[in-house]
C-alpha positions in Angstrom: 13.4 66.7 56.1 9.3 64.9 56.3 9.6 65.1 52.8 12.7 63.0 52.1 11.7 60.5 54.6 8.5 59.9 52.9 10.6 59.8 49.8 13.2 56.9 51.2 9.9 55.0 52.5 8.1 55.1 49.1 11.2 54.0 47.0 11.7 51.5 50.1 7.9 50.4 49.3 8.3 50.0 45.5 11.6 48.1 45.8 9.9 45.5 48.5 6.7 45.2 45.9 9.0 44.6 43.1 11.0 42.0 45.1 8.0 40.0 46.1 6.3 39.8 42.9 9.7 38.0 41.1 9.0 34.8 40.4 11.4 31.7 42.3 13.4 30.1 40.0 12.2 26.2 38.8 14.9 23.8 40.3 16.2 22.1 37.8 17.6 18.3 37.7 21.1 19.7 38.1 20.3 21.6 41.2 18.5 18.9 42.9 20.8 16.2 41.9 23.9 17.1 44.0 24.6 14.9 47.0 25.1 12.1 48.7 22.7 9.4 47.9 22.1 6.1 49.3 20.2 3.0 47.8 17.4 2.3 50.3 15.3 -0.2 48.0 16.4 -1.7 44.6 14.3 -3.9 42.1 15.3 -6.1 39.2 12.7 -6.5 36.7 10.1 -5.6 39.1 11.4 -8.3 42.1 12.7 -6.7 45.0 16.5 -7.4 45.0 19.0 -7.5 48.4 21.8 -6.1 46.8 24.6 -7.2 44.6 24.5 -3.8 42.8 25.1 0.1 43.1 24.7 1.4 46.8 25.9 4.7 46.9 26.1 8.0 44.6 28.4 11.2 45.1 27.4 14.0 42.6 29.3 17.1 43.5 28.2 20.5 41.8 30.9 20.6 39.8 29.7 17.6 38.0 31.9 14.8 38.9 30.8 12.0 40.9 31.9 9.1 43.0 30.2 5.5 42.6 30.2 2.5 45.4 28.8 -0.3 44.8 28.0 -3.4 46.9 31.9 -4.9 46.6 33.0 -1.4 47.9 34.2 -0.6 44.3 34.6 3.0 43.1 34.2 4.6 39.9 35.0 8.2 39.4 34.1 10.2 36.6 31.4 13.0 35.5 27.8 13.6 35.1 25.3 15.5 33.8 21.1 15.4 33.7 18.4 16.3 32.3 14.8 16.5 33.1 14.4 12.4 32.1 17.8 11.6 32.2 21.0 10.5 34.2 24.2 9.9 32.8 27.1 9.2 34.5 30.4 8.3 32.4 33.3 6.8 34.3 37.2 7.8 34.0 37.7 4.3 32.5 35.1 4.5 29.8 32.2 3.0 31.6 28.6 4.7 31.1 26.2 4.6 33.4 22.7 5.7 31.9 19.6 6.1 34.2 16.0 7.3 33.4 15.2 9.7 36.0 11.3 8.3 37.6 11.4 10.6 40.6 13.4 13.6 42.0 12.9 15.8 44.5 15.7 17.4 47.0 15.2 14.3 49.4 14.1 11.4 47.2 15.7 10.2 43.8 13.8 7.1 41.9 15.7 6.2 38.8 15.9 3.1 36.3 18.5 1.3 34.2 18.2 -1.3 31.7 21.0 -3.5 31.3 21.8 -6.0 28.2 23.1 -8.8 29.3 23.4 -11.6 26.7 22.9 -14.4 29.1 19.7 -13.5 30.7 18.1 -10.0 28.3 17.4 -6.9 29.5 17.3 -6.5 32.9 15.1 -3.5 34.2 17.0 -2.1 37.3 14.9 0.2 39.8 17.1 2.2 42.2 15.0 4.1 45.2 17.2 6.4 47.3 17.8 9.0 49.9 19.5 11.8 50.0 22.6 12.0 53.2 20.6 15.3 55.2 24.2 16.3 55.4 24.5 16.8 52.0 26.1 20.2 52.0 28.5 20.2 49.1 
């Protein structure tokens, strides 16, 4: 009986050792981006702006999104992400392309370049916080 207990203890010890040596999986943009993001600050060409653009991003695990602007206009579609880009493609064909400047599980900073024939290129930087109630 003592020999059997010793064998089980050794097996348990080796299993615990093997598990503790496993390296944690690196976070990817996809598993950090899903959730509800609210724009808390906005800069247009380096100047702080009070609104008139995108307000909230809802990025779901199944790579669908809901985007709401300041006028309560909604866009629905699919999203993809790489280490440095976030692309939202709405069902109506509108594409929102962002460069990811900062990404953590609670904060996101992206920059969008919009080509406007009247004003030229606009650089819009969105600083966002993730809603702590994001559970999807």
